[in-house]
N, C-alpha and C positions, 0 to 999 in steps of 0.2 A: 306324191300320190295324184293319180288321174283326177282332174276336176272338170274334165271336158264331157259334155253330153255326146253319147255315141248313138247313132240311129242303128238299132239292132235289126232293122228290116234289110239292110244291105243295099247294095247297087251292083247288079251283075256287070255293068260296063266299068265303073270306076271303083269297085269294091277293094280289090288287091292293092292298087295304088294308094287309095285312102288308107287302107289297113297299114301299109308300110310307113306312111306319114305318121300315123297315130303311134305306131310302135316306136319310131325314131324319137318322136317328142317325149315318150315315156322311157327313153334310155335303154330300150331292149336291143338296139344295134342290129336290126334285122337284115339278113341277107337272103336272096332268092337265087335259085337255079331251077333247071327244068329237069324232071325225072319222069320218064315214060309218059309224056305229054301233060304231066300235072306241075304244078308250082310247088317246089320244095322250099319251105320257109324255115330258115335257121335263126333262132334268137341267140345271138352271140353273148349277150349280157342279159342278166335278169336282175332287176331292182328288188324282186322279192326273194332272192336266192336263199338268204339266210333263214327266212321264215318258211319258205317252201320246203326246205330240206327236212324240217321236223313236222311239217304240215302239208303233205302232198295234195290234199284236197284243194288247196289254193290254185294248183295247176288247172283245174276245171275252168277257172275264170278266163285263162288264155284261150282255151278252145271255144268257149262261148263267144268271145269277142272276135276271134278268127273267123268263125262261121257266120256270126251276125254281120259283121262289117263287109266281108268278101262276098256274102250272099251265095256261098258255095260250101258243100260239106267238107269237113277237115278231119284229118287223122293224125293223132300224135304218133310219131315213130321213134322219138328218142326224148328222154326226159332227165334232167339233173337229179331228180328224186330217185332215179333208177341207177345212178352212177355214171350216166352218159356225161360227156363234157359240155354239151349244150342241148337246148330243147329244139326238136325239129318236128315239123308238120308237113303233111302233104295236103295241098288244097286243090279239090277237083275244080278248077277253074281254067281260065285261059292259060295260054303257054307264056313263058317269061318274056319272050319277044313282044307279044301283045301287051303285056303289063307294062314293059319298059317304054312303049310308044305312046302311052296315054300320059 
């Protein structure tokens, strides 16, 4: 379980790279790609999967962390609780190239 303090005010310059670091540390196995100029974040693993399937409200935690740390609006576009194979989010942030160079 996460025991790290997370700055929910975010950082527009380092937010997405920091978000990926946090998600890797918590075993979400994040992957990013670019979709229409936005960052698409796929969570290939979910440490809360067994609980979230029966309690979908738990997924609100993910979007709060994504938006807070990335300092950008996020949108969930796929979710395990809806039968999707992974959870995916679009983050209205910089492009993947910009994220990768930080």
